[in-house]
PyMOL commands that place a pseudoatom at each C-alpha (Angstrom):
pseudoatom trace, name=CA, resn=MET, resi=1, chain=A, elem=C, hetatm=0, pos=[146.495, 202.154, 56.100]
pseudoatom trace, name=CA, resn=ARG, resi=2, chain=A, elem=C, hetatm=0, pos=[149.295, 200.486, 54.228]
pseudoatom trace, name=CA, resn=TYR, resi=3, chain=A, elem=C, hetatm=0, pos=[151.396, 203.712, 52.973]
pseudoatom trace, name=CA, resn=TYR, resi=4, chain=A, elem=C, hetatm=0, pos=[151.557, 205.027, 56.910]
pseudoatom trace, name=CA, resn=ALA, resi=5, chain=A, elem=C, hetatm=0, pos=[151.962, 201.512, 58.773]
pseudoatom trace, name=CA, resn=HIS, resi=6, chain=A, elem=C, hetatm=0, pos=[154.191, 200.007, 56.156]
pseudoatom trace, name=CA, resn=LEU, resi=7, chain=A, elem=C, hetatm=0, pos=[151.963, 196.877, 57.105]
pseudoatom trace, name=CA, resn=PRO, resi=8, chain=A, elem=C, hetatm=0, pos=[150.478, 194.035, 54.490]
pseudoatom trace, name=CA, resn=THR, resi=9, chain=A, elem=C, hetatm=0, pos=[146.489, 195.093, 54.713]
pseudoatom trace, name=CA, resn=LEU, resi=10, chain=A, elem=C, hetatm=0, pos=[143.360, 193.106, 53.617]
pseudoatom trace, name=CA, resn=SER, resi=11, chain=A, elem=C, hetatm=0, pos=[140.420, 194.881, 52.477]
pseudoatom trace, name=CA, resn=TRP, resi=12, chain=A, elem=C, hetatm=0, pos=[137.661, 193.223, 54.873]
pseudoatom trace, name=CA, resn=ASP, resi=13, chain=A, elem=C, hetatm=0, pos=[135.373, 193.516, 52.028]
pseudoatom trace, name=CA, resn=ALA, resi=14, chain=A, elem=C, hetatm=0, pos=[137.260, 191.411, 49.452]
pseudoatom trace, name=CA, resn=ILE, resi=15, chain=A, elem=C, hetatm=0, pos=[136.716, 188.641, 52.563]
pseudoatom trace, name=CA, resn=ASP, resi=16, chain=A, elem=C, hetatm=0, pos=[133.816, 186.159, 51.814]
pseudoatom trace, name=CA, resn=PRO, resi=17, chain=A, elem=C, hetatm=0, pos=[132.071, 186.160, 55.334]
pseudoatom trace, name=CA, resn=ALA, resi=18, chain=A, elem=C, hetatm=0, pos=[132.497, 183.037, 56.182]
pseudoatom trace, name=CA, resn=TRP, resi=19, chain=A, elem=C, hetatm=0, pos=[136.077, 182.963, 55.938]
pseudoatom trace, name=CA, resn=LEU, resi=20, chain=A, elem=C, hetatm=0, pos=[136.644, 186.213, 58.523]
pseudoatom trace, name=CA, resn=ASP, resi=21, chain=A, elem=C, hetatm=0, pos=[138.014, 183.738, 61.052]
pseudoatom trace, name=CA, resn=ARG, resi=22, chain=A, elem=C, hetatm=0, pos=[139.735, 181.585, 58.945]
pseudoatom trace, name=CA, resn=VAL, resi=23, chain=A, elem=C, hetatm=0, pos=[141.792, 184.671, 57.409]
pseudoatom trace, name=CA, resn=LEU, resi=24, chain=A, elem=C, hetatm=0, pos=[142.268, 185.946, 60.992]
pseudoatom trace, name=CA, resn=ALA, resi=25, chain=A, elem=C, hetatm=0, pos=[143.456, 182.511, 61.970]
pseudoatom trace, name=CA, resn=ASP, resi=26, chain=A, elem=C, hetatm=0, pos=[145.880, 182.145, 59.147]
pseudoatom trace, name=CA, resn=CYS, resi=27, chain=A, elem=C, hetatm=0, pos=[147.379, 185.540, 59.855]
pseudoatom trace, name=CA, resn=ARG, resi=28, chain=A, elem=C, hetatm=0, pos=[148.428, 184.657, 62.790]
pseudoatom trace, name=CA, resn=THR, resi=29, chain=A, elem=C, hetatm=0, pos=[149.627, 181.566, 61.965]
pseudoatom trace, name=CA, resn=ARG, resi=30, chain=A, elem=C, hetatm=0, pos=[152.249, 183.482, 59.624]
pseudoatom trace, name=CA, resn=GLY, resi=31, chain=A, elem=C, hetatm=0, pos=[153.112, 185.356, 62.930]
pseudoatom trace, name=CA, resn=LEU, resi=32, chain=A, elem=C, hetatm=0, pos=[151.149, 188.776, 61.839]
pseudoatom trace, name=CA, resn=THR, resi=33, chain=A, elem=C, hetatm=0, pos=[148.640, 190.508, 64.549]
pseudoatom trace, name=CA, resn=PRO, resi=34, chain=A, elem=C, hetatm=0, pos=[145.539, 191.088, 62.393]
pseudoatom trace, name=CA, resn=TYR, resi=35, chain=A, elem=C, hetatm=0, pos=[143.729, 194.568, 63.336]
pseudoatom trace, name=CA, resn=PHE, resi=36, chain=A, elem=C, hetatm=0, pos=[140.434, 196.206, 61.992]
pseudoatom trace, name=CA, resn=ALA, resi=37, chain=A, elem=C, hetatm=0, pos=[140.977, 199.552, 60.844]
pseudoatom trace, name=CA, resn=VAL, resi=38, chain=A, elem=C, hetatm=0, pos=[137.470, 200.733, 60.029]
pseudoatom trace, name=CA, resn=GLU, resi=39, chain=A, elem=C, hetatm=0, pos=[136.112, 203.853, 58.916]
pseudoatom trace, name=CA, resn=SER, resi=40, chain=A, elem=C, hetatm=0, pos=[133.031, 205.640, 60.944]
pseudoatom trace, name=CA, resn=TRP, resi=41, chain=A, elem=C, hetatm=0, pos=[131.003, 204.937, 57.747]
pseudoatom trace, name=CA, resn=GLU, resi=42, chain=A, elem=C, hetatm=0, pos=[132.389, 201.481, 57.087]
pseudoatom trace, name=CA, resn=LEU, resi=43, chain=A, elem=C, hetatm=0, pos=[131.102, 199.661, 60.348]
pseudoatom trace, name=CA, resn=GLU, resi=44, chain=A, elem=C, hetatm=0, pos=[127.722, 198.891, 59.911]
pseudoatom trace, name=CA, resn=GLY, resi=45, chain=A, elem=C, hetatm=0, pos=[128.889, 197.153, 56.416]
pseudoatom trace, name=CA, resn=PHE, resi=46, chain=A, elem=C, hetatm=0, pos=[131.317, 195.389, 58.188]
pseudoatom trace, name=CA, resn=ARG, resi=47, chain=A, elem=C, hetatm=0, pos=[128.824, 194.492, 60.696]
pseudoatom trace, name=CA, resn=SER, resi=48, chain=A, elem=C, hetatm=0, pos=[125.947, 193.425, 58.844]
pseudoatom trace, name=CA, resn=ARG, resi=49, chain=A, elem=C, hetatm=0, pos=[128.702, 191.578, 56.157]
pseudoatom trace, name=CA, resn=PHE, resi=50, chain=A, elem=C, hetatm=0, pos=[130.061, 189.195, 59.175]
pseudoatom trace, name=CA, resn=ARG, resi=51, chain=A, elem=C, hetatm=0, pos=[126.990, 188.882, 61.443]
pseudoatom trace, name=CA, resn=GLY, resi=52, chain=A, elem=C, hetatm=0, pos=[126.335, 185.168, 61.865]
pseudoatom trace, name=CA, resn=HIS, resi=53, chain=A, elem=C, hetatm=0, pos=[129.631, 184.191, 60.488]
pseudoatom trace, name=CA, resn=SER, resi=54, chain=A, elem=C, hetatm=0, pos=[132.274, 185.205, 63.248]
pseudoatom trace, name=CA, resn=ALA, resi=55, chain=A, elem=C, hetatm=0, pos=[132.187, 186.433, 66.443]
pseudoatom trace, name=CA, resn=ALA, resi=56, chain=A, elem=C, hetatm=0, pos=[134.487, 189.697, 65.677]
pseudoatom trace, name=CA, resn=ALA, resi=57, chain=A, elem=C, hetatm=0, pos=[132.000, 191.236, 63.642]
pseudoatom trace, name=CA, resn=GLY, resi=58, chain=A, elem=C, hetatm=0, pos=[130.046, 192.845, 66.038]
pseudoatom trace, name=CA, resn=LEU, resi=59, chain=A, elem=C, hetatm=0, pos=[133.297, 194.735, 66.689]
pseudoatom trace, name=CA, resn=ASP, resi=60, chain=A, elem=C, hetatm=0, pos=[131.373, 195.168, 70.176]
pseudoatom trace, name=CA, resn=TRP, resi=61, chain=A, elem=C, hetatm=0, pos=[134.426, 196.332, 72.065]
pseudoatom trace, name=CA, resn=PRO, resi=62, chain=A, elem=C, hetatm=0, pos=[136.519, 199.131, 72.854]
pseudoatom trace, name=CA, resn=PRO, resi=63, chain=A, elem=C, hetatm=0, pos=[138.911, 200.234, 69.804]
pseudoatom trace, name=CA, resn=LEU, resi=64, chain=A, elem=C, hetatm=0, pos=[142.751, 200.227, 70.411]
pseudoatom trace, name=CA, resn=ALA, resi=65, chain=A, elem=C, hetatm=0, pos=[142.637, 203.522, 68.702]
pseudoatom trace, name=CA, resn=THR, resi=66, chain=A, elem=C, hetatm=0, pos=[140.196, 206.079, 67.694]
pseudoatom trace, name=CA, resn=LEU, resi=67, chain=A, elem=C, hetatm=0, pos=[141.400, 208.708, 64.556]
pseudoatom trace, name=CA, resn=GLY, resi=68, chain=A, elem=C, hetatm=0, pos=[139.114, 211.854, 64.834]
pseudoatom trace, name=CA, resn=ASN, resi=69, chain=A, elem=C, hetatm=0, pos=[135.626, 209.908, 65.380]
pseudoatom trace, name=CA, resn=VAL, resi=70, chain=A, elem=C, hetatm=0, pos=[136.424, 208.983, 61.536]
pseudoatom trace, name=CA, resn=ILE, resi=71, chain=A, elem=C, hetatm=0, pos=[138.584, 205.563, 61.410]
pseudoatom trace, name=CA, resn=PHE, resi=72, chain=A, elem=C, hetatm=0, pos=[138.481, 202.856, 64.462]
pseudoatom trace, name=CA, resn=VAL, resi=73, chain=A, elem=C, hetatm=0, pos=[141.366, 200.453, 65.226]
pseudoatom trace, name=CA, resn=TYR, resi=74, chain=A, elem=C, hetatm=0, pos=[140.079, 197.015, 66.723]
pseudoatom trace, name=CA, resn=ASP, resi=75, chain=A, elem=C, hetatm=0, pos=[142.616, 195.027, 67.949]
pseudoatom trace, name=CA, resn=ARG, resi=76, chain=A, elem=C, hetatm=0, pos=[140.457, 191.297, 68.647]
pseudoatom trace, name=CA, resn=ARG, resi=77, chain=A, elem=C, hetatm=0, pos=[143.022, 190.613, 71.367]
pseudoatom trace, name=CA, resn=THR, resi=78, chain=A, elem=C, hetatm=0, pos=[141.462, 193.339, 73.590]
pseudoatom trace, name=CA, resn=VAL, resi=79, chain=A, elem=C, hetatm=0, pos=[138.085, 192.606, 74.695]
pseudoatom trace, name=CA, resn=THR, resi=80, chain=A, elem=C, hetatm=0, pos=[135.992, 193.784, 77.402]
pseudoatom trace, name=CA, resn=VAL, resi=81, chain=A, elem=C, hetatm=0, pos=[134.780, 191.658, 79.982]
pseudoatom trace, name=CA, resn=THR, resi=82, chain=A, elem=C, hetatm=0, pos=[132.237, 191.666, 82.877]
pseudoatom trace, name=CA, resn=LEU, resi=83, chain=A, elem=C, hetatm=0, pos=[132.555, 189.837, 85.962]
pseudoatom trace, name=CA, resn=ARG, resi=84, chain=A, elem=C, hetatm=0, pos=[129.716, 189.286, 88.420]
pseudoatom trace, name=CA, resn=GLY, resi=85, chain=A, elem=C, hetatm=0, pos=[129.430, 192.213, 90.978]
pseudoatom trace, name=CA, resn=ILE, resi=86, chain=A, elem=C, hetatm=0, pos=[132.630, 193.788, 89.404]
pseudoatom trace, name=CA, resn=GLY, resi=87, chain=A, elem=C, hetatm=0, pos=[131.684, 195.513, 86.414]
pseudoatom trace, name=CA, resn=SER, resi=88, chain=A, elem=C, hetatm=0, pos=[133.550, 195.880, 83.001]
pseudoatom trace, name=CA, resn=ARG, resi=89, chain=A, elem=C, hetatm=0, pos=[136.838, 195.818, 82.684]
pseudoatom trace, name=CA, resn=ARG, resi=90, chain=A, elem=C, hetatm=0, pos=[138.871, 196.252, 79.823]
pseudoatom trace, name=CA, resn=VAL, resi=91, chain=A, elem=C, hetatm=0, pos=[141.969, 193.377, 79.287]
pseudoatom trace, name=CA, resn=HIS, resi=92, chain=A, elem=C, hetatm=0, pos=[144.360, 193.227, 76.503]
pseudoatom trace, name=CA, resn=HIS, resi=93, chain=A, elem=C, hetatm=0, pos=[145.177, 189.646, 75.813]
pseudoatom trace, name=CA, resn=VAL, resi=94, chain=A, elem=C, hetatm=0, pos=[149.222, 189.263, 74.443]
pseudoatom trace, name=CA, resn=GLY, resi=95, chain=A, elem=C, hetatm=0, pos=[149.022, 185.786, 73.824]
pseudoatom trace, name=CA, resn=ARG, resi=96, chain=A, elem=C, hetatm=0, pos=[147.806, 184.391, 70.551]
pseudoatom trace, name=CA, resn=ARG, resi=97, chain=A, elem=C, hetatm=0, pos=[143.865, 183.249, 70.617]
for i in range(1, 97): cmd.bond("trace and resi %d" % i, "trace and resi %d" % (i + 1))
show_as sticks, trace
zoom trace
């Protein structure tokens, strides 16, 4: 990922589970937009590592991009919201959270 995107990267398995939200906030403070790039075989490991520590742990919103059903790229600013009587809509938040 770092090679092709030329962006700073962090390995999710090096982050203390209790610190995920703080790491994301720190990235935003530094003017960075954090994305989750997770391979299919890593999804359950990511979820179980951060479950109970972060709302982002479930990766339960549609990915921003998929690469061959092997790599999933998630942008925490993109969420699916359900409005009573209207159904689900995909919403991309452009401001900081």
